N, C-alpha and C positions, 0 to 999 in steps of 0.2 A: 305191695304197701304203697301207700300213695304218693303222686309226687315224684315216682320213678323214673320215670321219662323227663320230665323236666330237669329232675339231680347230676340223670348222665347228658343232657342237651350241656347242662351246666359247664358238667366235666371238661365233656369233648370242647367245646368253644373257648375255654378258658385254658384250656392245654394246646390248642392249633393256636391263639395269639401268645401265650408262652413261648413257644416253641418257635413262632416268626419270629421274635425280640431277642431271644436265644443265640441264634444262627447264627450273627452277626461277630458274636463274641468270640463262638466257634471257627467262625472262619479266620480272623485276624489271628489267632491261636495257631494255628493249623499254619498258616502265611506267613507266621514270624517263626514258628520252629524250624520251617523249609529254608526260610534265608540264614536263619543261624547256620544248619547244615552247608549252606550253599559258600560261607562266607569266608570272604578272598574272590571270586568268582564273582565280578559284576553283571559280567553279561546275563549270568545264570540270573542273579539276582534281579536284573530290572525284570527278566521273564517270568519271574514268579509273581512280580509284584502287577505285572499287565493281566496277566491268567481271569479268568470269571468262573465262577459257579452261577450257571442256567438254573433258576429253580421253578422254571416255564411261568409263575407268574411275576418273576423277576428274576434281577441278577446280579451277583453276589461280585465284587470288587475288592482290592483289598483295603484302598484309602476311603470308599464309601462304610465298609463294615467297622474300621476300625474309630471313625464319627461316633459308629450306631453302637458299638460295642459295650459291655456293663463299666460302669464309671468303678475306680477301685481309690479308695481315700490314701490321703498322704500316708500312711500309717503302713499300707500294702506296697504303695506303686513308690515313695518317697517324692519330695515337691516340697513347696511351701504354702503356708498359708497364713496373711496378713489380716488384722482385722483393724480398718483406719478412722480415723476419728475425725470430721471433717472440724474446722473449729469456728464455732458457734459465737465467739466473739468479734471473731472477725468479718462473720454476716449482719451482727446488729450494728457493729461498727458502722457497716457500706451502707443497710437501712436507715443510719441516722446521719448521714453523710460528715461520718468521721468528727460529732458534736464532740465539743470540748466541755459541756453540760458536766461541771462538779459532782451535782448528785447520780446522773449516771455516768461519771467513772467511777465513784465508789459504787454504786450498786454493780458495777461488772465485775470490780474488785473482790467486793462480797462473794459474790458469784463462784469466782473462780476459786474462792478455798471453801465456800459450799460445795461444790460439786464434790471435792475429793472422795466427797464421805455420801453420797446419796447416790438414790436409784432413779430420781427423779428425771427429768430433761432439762437441759440448759437453761430452757430460755422458759421455764415453770419454774426457776428457781431465779431468774432473773427479775421476773415480773414478782416476785415475792420482795427480793430483796429490796427491789427498785421501790415498789409502796411503802416496805420500812423506812429507809433512807427518807424516801421525800415528807414521810409521817414524823420521822425525828427531826429533822431539821426545820419542818413547818412550812415546807416551801409552796405546798400545793401544788406541783406542777402536773400539768395531766401528757396521756402518754402523745398526745395530738399536739403539743407544744412544736412550732419550727425546729426550736432549738434540740428536740427527739424527734420524732417518726412526721410529725406533720411538714415535709419539708417534697423536694422534688421527686424524689426518689421515691416516693409511695405516693404518687397523684392521686390514688383514689381517698388515701386519710385528709379530710378537710378539718376547721378549727371546732368545728361542732361534734364530732366525731368523739364517744364517747370511749375511757379507757376498755370496757372489754369490746368493743368493737374491733379496735384499733390490737388488740392481745389477737384476736384471732386474726386477722389482716398478717398482720407478723408469722405467727403461727406458719400459716400457708406461703407464704415469701420464704420462712425458713427451710421450709418440707419442698418445694420445690428447687430452692439452691443446691438444696442434699441431691434433689431427683439428677439436677443438674450432674452434680460432682459426679455421680453412679457412672450416669450417661460419657461422661470423659476417663473417666476408671477405664471401664469396658474397652472403649476404645482402645485407649494406652496397652492394655494387656492384651490385645491383637495385635499389635504393633510389636509385640513382645514374644510373639511366636507359641506362646502356652497353648498345650495339646487340652481338650475337654477342662477348658478354664470353669471355675463356678465362681458368680459374680452373684452376691446378693445382698441388698436393702438390709439392715437390720432394725424390724418393727420397733417403731415408737421411739427411734436413737436418732444421731447423725451420724450413725456409724456404717461399715460398708467391709464387710468380709470377701474375701479373694481368697480362693484356693486354686495353685495351678503346680496340680501332679506332674511329674517329671523336671520343671524350674528346677539349678542347681542354685546360679548365682542370687543369693538374698538381698545380696549390697544391692545390686542392679533395682532389682524390682523394688524393695525399697524406695531406690531415689526417684527411679520412674513415677513409684507413687505418690507421691510427699508431693515431691515437686509441683509447685501451683500452676508453672508454666504462667506465673504474671509477671512477664517482664517491667520494671519499669527503670526510670530515666531520669537522674539527678546529679543536678549541679555538687561540682568538686571543691573541699576545702583545698587551700597548699599548705604547704609548710610553713611559711612567717605566722599564718594565723593561729597554729596551733603548738608551734613550738613552746612558747610563753608556758601554755599551761604543762606541757611535758614536763617542763625543769620546775613548775612547783609539784609534779609528781616524783620528781627522782626526790627531791627536798623531805617531804611527806614520806615517804617511803623509810627512806631513812631515819625519822624520826616515829612512824607507826606504823611499822609491817607488820607486825603482832595482828594489828587490828586489818587489815588488809588482805588477810589470811597469805602473807609471801616472808620470806626472811628482812631483817634489816640492810644486812648486807649486801641485797641486790639492788643492781647500780642500774636504774630504769634507763637512763639515757643510752648506756650502753648497748640495754636490751635491743631498743629501735634500729641500730646501725647507718643513722641518717648519710654517712660516711659514703655508703653503697647503694645508696636510693636513686635508682635511672627511671624513676615512671613518678608517673601522677598521683602519685600513694603522697604515705607522710609517714613512713618507718619501712623499714626491708627486716623483718625478722625472722630470726633461724623458729626452723619447725619445731625445733623442742622446748623454747619458748613462750611459745602462741599463748599455750595454758597461763602460764605467768602473768604474760599482760592482759589478756580478758580478766582476771582476777581483780588487778590493780585501776585498770578502766572501768570494769563493771561494780567495786566496791562501793561500800555509803560515802564511804570516804572523797575516794576520786569523784562520786556523781557532784558531793558537794560543795567540791573547788573548782567547777566548773564557771570561767568568764561568764558574761554576757553573751559574747558570740558564738559559744559552740555548746547555750545550753540545751539545744536539740538538736546536737550533732550526733549522726548513728555512724559507728566505728565500724567498716566491714573488711574483712578480708578479699584478699584475691581468691577466683575460684580454683587454683592452683600455679605453684611455680612455676617462676618465668623461666625461659628455655636458659638467660645467661646466671641463672639464682637458683640450682633445683634444690637445693636443700633451705632457701627462705621463701618465706611469704611475703606479698606485700599488703601493707594494712593502709585503707585509704578511709578519708575524714569524707563521708557525705554529711553536705548541708540539709539540714531535717526543718520541721517546723512543728510549729505546737499539736498539733492531730497526725504526724507522720504521714502526712498523702504526699506522694509523689508527684512532680508536676507533668509527668508523661506516664499514666497509669495501666499495666495490658496493651491493651487494640490493636494487635499482632493480628494481623490476616492469612499471610502466607509467609510461608518459610522454607528453603531450601539450603543446600550443601553448594558451597564456589570458592573461589581459589582468588586470592589477590595477585597482583603484579609479581610477589616473587614467587609465585604458585605454593605458599598458603594455605591450610585450608582455615578457609571460613563461612559464616552463616548470613545468607542476605534472608534480609525481611522488607516486608508490604505492611505497614497498619493501614487501618481502618480509616476514615472520615477522619471522625474525630481527632483518632491518636495524630493525624497526619497534621492538623492542625495546632495541636498544644503541641506536638513536635519543632513546628514549624516557628513558632513561639520560641520555644525551648531556646532552640538554636542559635535565631538572632540574637538570645539577650547573650549568650555564650561565646559571642566569635572570640577565638585566637584562647579563651579558657576550655579546660575538661570539663567533659560530660561522662557521668558515672553510665552504663547498663548495667544493672544487677538482677539476679534472679532468684528468690528465695534468699534474699540478703547476703549472694556473694556477687562479688563483682567478675563479670568478664572481660569488661575492657573498659577504657576510661579516658578515650583519646581526646585531643584539643579537637573544637568546633572552625574550620578551617572558613565554612562560607555556612549562613545558614539554608535548611535542607527544607524544600517547601512541598515536597512531592512524598511525604510520608516513606521514603526509600532510606533503609540504613544495612548497617554490616555488624554482627559481631566478630570479632578475632579474640581468642583466645589461647595462642598456642595448644588449637584443636587437635586431637587425634581424628584418623576420619571417621570410629567407632563411636568417638565423643561428639564428634558434632551430627553423627547420626542419631541420637539417642537425645541431642537438644533440641535438632529438626521434630524429631518424633512424638520429643512432648509436645512442641509450640503447633506442630501438626494437629494432635488431639482437642487441641481445644485448652484454658486456663480454667482452673479449679477458683470457684465463686471464692474459696476462700484458704485458708493452710488447711495442710493436711498430718497428720500424726500416725503413725504404727504404737497402736497402744496392746496389742496382742499379736507374738508371731510365734509362727512354727515352722519348722526346717526338719523335713526327716532325708536323710541321704537313703540314694538308691538303694546301695546293698542292704543297709536297713531296712528296708521295704520290700527287699526279696527273702531276707532272712524271717520276715512275718509272715509274710506268705507263706513259707516252707511250714513255719510253726503251727500257723494258723489251722493250713489242711492237716497233719500231721494230728495234731489233737483234733480236728472236726473229723478223722477218718476213724481214731481209737475211740470217740465216743460213740460215733455211729455204730461202729463193729459190737459196743459193749452193749448196747440198746438195741440191737437185731438177737444175737447171742439169748443175751438175757431175756429177754418177750418170749420167741419163740422155747427156749426152754421152760416157761414157766407158764406160760398159756398154749405151748403145741399149736394147732393149726387154724386157733384162731391167731393165733400171736402172728402168722404169716402176713393172716390179713391186715394188721395193724402194721406187719413193716411195711406191705405195698403202699399203704395209704399214708405212710409218714414217708415214701420214699416219694410218692403223687407232692405231699404236701411241701418238699424242698424244691421239687420242681417248680412249684406254682408259686414259693418264696422268692428263689431269683428271677421267674420268668417277669412279674409284677415289679420285682426293686428295676430290671432294667428295662422295662415300661414305663414305669414312672420316672427314669431317668434318675432314679436315687444314688445313690454312693454308700459301696460298700465297703468298712470298716473293719479293721479289727475287731472292736468292741462288737460291729454288727454282727461277725463269725459267731464271737459268745452269745449273742443274742438269739440267733439260728439254731447254735447246739442247746441254752436253753428250751428253745421252741420245741425241739424234737423232746425233750425231757417232759414236758406239756401234755405232750401230744402221747407219751407213752403212759401220764395222770389217767387222759381221758378214756384210753382203753385199758388202764387196769380198771377204773371204775364201771365201765359197760362188765367187763368182764366177770367181776368179783359178784355181781348185781345179778349176772345171768347165773354163776354157781351155787348163789344163793337161791333161788329159783330151780334147779335142775335139784339140787338139796335135798327141795319142798319137794320133791315127786314131777314134777313138770317134765310136756316132751320137749324135747329139744329145739324146735320151731316158737314154742312157748315159752320155751327159761328166756332165749333172745330177744323175743317180743315186749318183754316185761324183765329184764337186762334192760333193753336202752330205755324204755318209757320210765322206768325207775332211776335211773342212771341221770336223767336229763338234767333237772330240777341241779343236783349237786354240781353239774359240771357248765351250768349256764352261769350259778353265783361264784363257781368258782373262776372263773374266765372271765366273767364280767369285773371281779376284782382284780384281779392281773390286769386287764387292757384299761383300766384306770388306775394304776401305777403305773403303768405305761405311755398313757396320757399326758400325766402330768408329768414323768419324765423329758418326755418330748419337748412340752412348753414352756419348762424352766430350765432345761440343760445346753447346751452349744457344743457344737463341733461334736467328737465323739461316742455323746452321750446320747447327741440327737440319731444319732445314727445304730446306736443300741435297742432305745425304745424303738425306732421305725421297723425294724424290724422285728423287733417282739411284739409290736397290736398287728401287722400282718402276718406274723407268725400264728397269735392267738386266733385271729378270724379264718385267717387258713386251717388251723387245727381240726375249729366247729366245724366247718365245711367236710375234710377229709375223715376224720374219724368217727365223726357222727351220724354224718349227712352220706358220704360217697361210701364209709365201712359200712357202713348199714347196705346199699344198694348190693353191695358185693355179695355180703355174708349171708341174705336173703334170698338170692340169686342165685346159689349153692343149694341152701337147705330148699326151698321149694321145687326143685328137683328131686329132694328126695335123699340128699347125701346128705351127708353124716358130717360134724362140723366140731373136732375135741376143745375146748376149752382149759384143758389142763392137763398134766402129764404124769404117768404114776409121781413121780417121785414131788409131784405139788398137790397131787389131788387134794389131800385133805391137813395140806400146812394152814394153819389159825384159823381149822374150821372147829374147833371145839375149847378154840383160846377163850376164859374168861378171867378176866381182871378187877381187881377192886378199886378201882383208882381214884374213887370218889371218897372211900374209907382212908386211904394213903396220901391224901390230897395235902395234906399236916406236914409232911413230912418235906412233900415240894417245896410245900411253900416257905419251910427254915432253910431250906437248901437255895433256893433263889433268892431269899431275904438275905444271905450270907453273902450269895455270889452277886449282887447287887447295891451291896454295902464295901464291897472289895475293888468294884469298876466304880463307883462311884467316891472313892475314894481314891484311887488311883488317878481321875478324871484331875480331881481338885488339886492334890500333891504332884505328881508326875507331869501332867495335862499331855500336850498332843503335838507329834511333829505334821505343822502345817504344810501341804505343798505352794508352791507359788503361784499356781490361780487363786488363792485364800491369802496371802499376804503379798502378795505381786514380787517378782524378783524376774530371776534366768534361770534356764536348767540349763545343761549343758551334757550331753554322751560323749564319752572320748573314747575310744579306740586307740591302746598300743600295742605296737610287737612284740611286747615281753609284758608278764606278770608288772604289779604297781604298787605301790604301800600308801594306800587311801592316807593314814594319817601323816604321812611324809609330806603327801603331794597338796595336802591339806595347809600344814603348815608355811609353807613357799606361798602358798597362794593369798592367803593372811597379809604376808608383809605389803606385796605389790598391790593388793586392794584394800588402799586408805583413802579416807575422803578427806576432802579441804582442809579442814579441820586436824588434822592428821589423827583421825580416828581411824578403829578396825571397822572393814562391814560385815554383816554376815557373812562367812563361804564355809562350806560343807562340800566334803570329797566322800564319798561313799561307793563301796565295788559294786558294781552293777551285772548281773548276770554272771561272767567269766571276770578270772582275776586280773586278766588285761583291758578291763573296759571299768568305767569310771561315771558316776551323773557327778556335777560340780553344781551345784545352786549358787548364788549367791544374790544380794542384793544390792551389790556395791551401783550406783550410778541411777536406781529404779527409779530416778525422780526425774533423772532426762530420757526421756521418748526420741532423742535425734539420732537419725544415722551415723553421726558420731559417737555417740559414746556406744552405742554398739559394736562398732570398730575398735574404738579404746579397750572394752574389755576382752573384745579377740586378740587384741594384739598382747593384753596383759595376760590372759591365760595359753598364750603363743610362749612367750618369755619364764613364766612362772612354771611351765611343761617340758621346757626345751631339756631340761637333764635324761627327760625319759621316753626324749622323742627321737625318731633316728636322726642321723646329724643332716641329710642333704632334703632332710623334709622343710619348706617353705612355710611361706604364713599363709598365701596361696590355696594350697593344697590339704594345710592343716585344716582351713576353715570348710572344706569340701569334702570331704574322706571318704573314699570306696574301697571295694573291698583288696585294692592292690595292693594302699595304702594307708597310714594311722593319722589318728587326726579326731573331727567333730563328724559324727555321723547323724545325730539328732540336737537339733537346740529349740529350745522354746522362751518366750518371754511373755510374761504378763504384767501391764503397766497396773499401777495400785489403785485406780476408777476402777477397771473392768475386776481386777482382780475382789474388790468391795463387791460390784454387782453380781458376779458369781455365787461370793458368800450371801448374800444376802436371797439372791433365787433358790442357794439349794437348803434354807433352810426354811422358804416358803412353801418348795416341794414337799419337804416330809410333812410339814404343819399339813397343806393341802389333800397329801394325800392320806393322813391320819382321818383329817375331816371329813373326806368322801368317801370310806373304807366305815366310820362311826354310822353317816347317814345310811348309803347300801347297806347294812346290816338291819340295821333300825328298820330301813323300807319291806324288808325281806323277810325278816322274820318277828315284829310287831315288839317286838319285847325289847328296854333301854339295855335289860339284865345280859341282853346275849350281844351288843354291839360295845357296854362296858369291859366283858370278858376278853373282847378281839382286840379291842385299842391297848388294856393294860396288858395282853399277851402280845400287843407289838410294840410296845413300851418296853416291855419286858427285854424280848428280842436285841432295841437299839442301844440301851442300856451295855450290855454285854458285848456288842459287837463294838462299840465305843471302848469299851473298859477293856476289851481284849489287844485292840492298839494304842491305845496308854500306856500299858502294861510291857509290852512288848517292841512297841518303836523301834528299842535301841536294840534292840537285841536279834532280830531275826536278819536273815541275807537278803531280804528283796525289799523293794518299796515298801510303808506301811504310812504315808501320807494320808494326811486329811486334805484330801480333796472333792475336786466334782466327780472325776471318777467312783470314788468312796461314798459319795449323796448317791450316785447309780444303784452301785450294790447296797445300800439301804435300803432304798426303796424297791431295789428287786428282790430282797429277802420278805419286807412287808407285803409284797406282793405274793411271795410262794405261802409263807407262814398262816397268813389272809386265809390264802389256797385251801391249805390244811385245815383251817378252823373249819373252814364253811362246811366240807365234807360233813367231820364230826356233827355240826350246831345241824345241819338237812337232816341228818340221821337220828335227831335227836327230838326234834320239831316231827319228820313222820310218827317217831314211837310215842310223841305224846298224844298223836288223834290215835293211835290203834292199841295204847297201852297204857288205857287210864288206871285198870286197875292197879297195878306195878308202882313201887316208891318209889319218889322223885330220883334217891340213889341210886337203886336198882335201875330206872331206866338212863341213866348218866353211863352206867359202866355197861350195860348192855347197848348202847350209842357206840361209844368206845371201842369196846371190847368188838364188836362185829364188824366195824372199818381199819381192823387191824392192818388183816391183809392189802389193801388200798395203802395205808400209810408206811408200812415197811415196803411192798416196791416200789413206790413211787420216790419214796426220800430217799429208798437205795440204790436206784437206777441212778436218780440225779446225782447224788453225791461221787458216783463214782464218774458222771459227766462231768463234775467239776474238777476231781482230782485229774483227768486225762489233757482238762486245759490245764490247770495250776501246774502238771508237770510237764506238759509237752507244748504247752501254747505260747514259751515266750515269757521274758522280763516283765513288758510291759503288762503284764494282764495277771501277773503273781498277786499282786496287791489285793484287785480286782475279786479274783477270786477264791483268796480266803478268805474274806470279809463274808461269801458267798457260801465256804463249806462252814466256816462257823455257825452263820448266819441258818444254815439248811438245818442245822442240827440240832439247835437253840430251838429254830422256829418248831420242828416237828413235839419236840420237849414240851415245850408252851402251848402248843394245839390243846394237848392232852392234859397236861398239870394246872394252865394259867387260866387260858382260855375257857375251857370248860369247866372246870373248879370253880372260879370265880362267879361265873354263871351260875352254877349249882347253889350255890352260896347267897349269894341275891335271890335268887329264887324263890329258894327254900323259908326266906324269911316273909318272902309277898304273899298276898293273897290272890291269885289268879287261879280262874277257875278250872277246874282242873288238874290242877296240882298239889297233892296232897301232903304235902311237906313232910312224908316219912323218909329214912336213909336204910343202909344194912347196916350201920353201928348198933353196938349192942345198946350201948350207954344212951346214946338220942333215942332207941325204940323205948327203952325203957320213960326215957324223959317227957315222951309224949300222951304215955298213957295216964 
């Protein structure tokens, strides 16, 4: 065969590259097994780690191999993933030099609201809102106005710069600021000591994705990443200035407490405990009362009562309780201004840990030249008065200024522990973020769950692979052996390419690889079924294989192209694990074409050209489906009725019962909690509902459901979902701990509860999705389905040149999607596994569409072939011949795929069951719809047309008589 040498060379070179890439993973695993065996023997462990493997062209040692080993996702290794969003309002304020122009302020406020339900970037929405407000007010402001972007911050903007030019400049500067934030975040992660971290900017947004396998302390990670490191220095207002306002509030609470979100019997002055104040703050509040004080101070009533001297005052809490009062938190009154810009903002050049004269841990800082001048001015102005040092609206210290400080050196003392001081120095040393950052999505997977996922994934993988090997050799004999060899090489290539591309392997990725094996089976089935047809036609074994490969190629290319199209759509519209699934599927499809079509052909013909035989069947399978012929077209009306009834039931359920939406569509938090004994989900849910109440006393949504085993629960809630602060996360975890305490071991602490492992109960996995991210995921999911359907329609139209084929294909896909959606709507309340509509479900829908269209294309390809070759046959007979002749392929592919999916469904772990159930339903109905919907609709519309060469006759007696 032509190109045999080139294919062989490519296979060998690719194999060597993959081998070289996978060796470090093998070596690191080998060393870790030896370390585990030598546990307790530190001398031996040190020797093992220092050992090297000399490969001639390179030497492998443990630390180097560890850096280069294949990356595992959080669901396999455990760890933390967060999606940070840089506050673009802060960036706009900075670029306008904190302008107080009313048009700007109103446009920013409106943008904040619009952004909650928009997939556009913040800055695009801002420009739209600015234009609308500017027009409505008739102010005719230009963006280059000095009160807006025409200031010293943006020197490239002149008085005559057009609005379009300003928009371009501002967008570029904001993109640069997000790039700066990305570098700062990456530096901070290095200081956290994460192994194989993955930090990426999300294109077209101000978001940064951070994945840290192996990390456990999510609070520490969030704090490190969210802290702006923008130290600010403020003047502090004292008790005499503030007390009259507090007294007024006390009176008002007694009269209008309900409208302020608190009870009328609350004595505000008593909460403040002014008699216990020993610092430069204005109150010393019990930790348990801080939420009530916040409600009163931040209420609309409280804001309206402010006198002129504290109109812009910012009330900030101390960083942590003081040593002399561990159960209280000091409240400070920070003297603000109309634009709330600090007198000294940022400006830290270096920071390091030091000790004061009493041996306490402090942080010494040196400011840059600009900061030093501002610091000198502030300290000169406030000699004898307190000045507060704040970081992210928390007061670290507020000492009295003794003398003016001219050299830019200062010191932060905040009752630090050594670790706290190191965290602060690390944050300051990594540089400041150009704006605040918030965690809009977060996932944490405990190491024990990760290991369980690996075990479950590998078991399902092994079982699925064994099923395929046994079945394909049983059915195709010697040819099946070559198919298995091609699949093994295919797997080796997939893992090698994943490793060489530094891609991350996830549990859905393993599912993608398993489905790739099913597609490899499909490719071989198509080739071997065509080869069998040629043998039955009387051709020699060599000629039969040649024509089998030749005639199968068109169907294989079409089927793989549509599936590849679906995978590409998934990759571009999906996020996180879905990208992993799509990526492995894309690599798998391309490698399947190479190994099962090209490499397999080289191996088979190498054998045949030597005069050796190669069976393509076994005695039990030789004549299976050979003479099977069914009048599918004549029975299509029954299929229409069945599908019509099922569709009506499904749509009716969707309208009346709806769906159970996952948090990635609605926003919220999920916690998977493991207990040391079985628990009742309903009882747990009732307990938690009482705790998760909003400020107005209403219950938040809480759901507890058994997850896998009776001693595991999946708990979902939308409590405080609008609050994306670290404090909100901690509050929910504390309430969760309190609500579950009766079912947890008595000795289990909150700290242990938040990070369970194999030795104790607690949270083994958590996920948080903010409302703006949920909206984006939902929109992208819908776009992905629409894009896939449109792409498939266009591809079928292009390949088959008749719109009737495209219509039939898309109608079948729509039918499959409705059936799956209806099944989830009908059963989500009753099934013992997760049946939420989320991004995993969207991935399942698209996978089913890709697989279903693959089935359809095989039949359409045979119809197209027969349209050219069998022009004398009736159209109905031609369709029936085409479908019947591909039954062997349809059965073998669907049967093996369903067996594979069942293996993953049963053995693949709880996280994949909902995903696999959707595939199971979809593959079954996808096979049915390819025959009874896609082909039938294409026939009905072709029959009514006047295409050349189509006779319009059928095998139905009634229609034959009518045509005469």
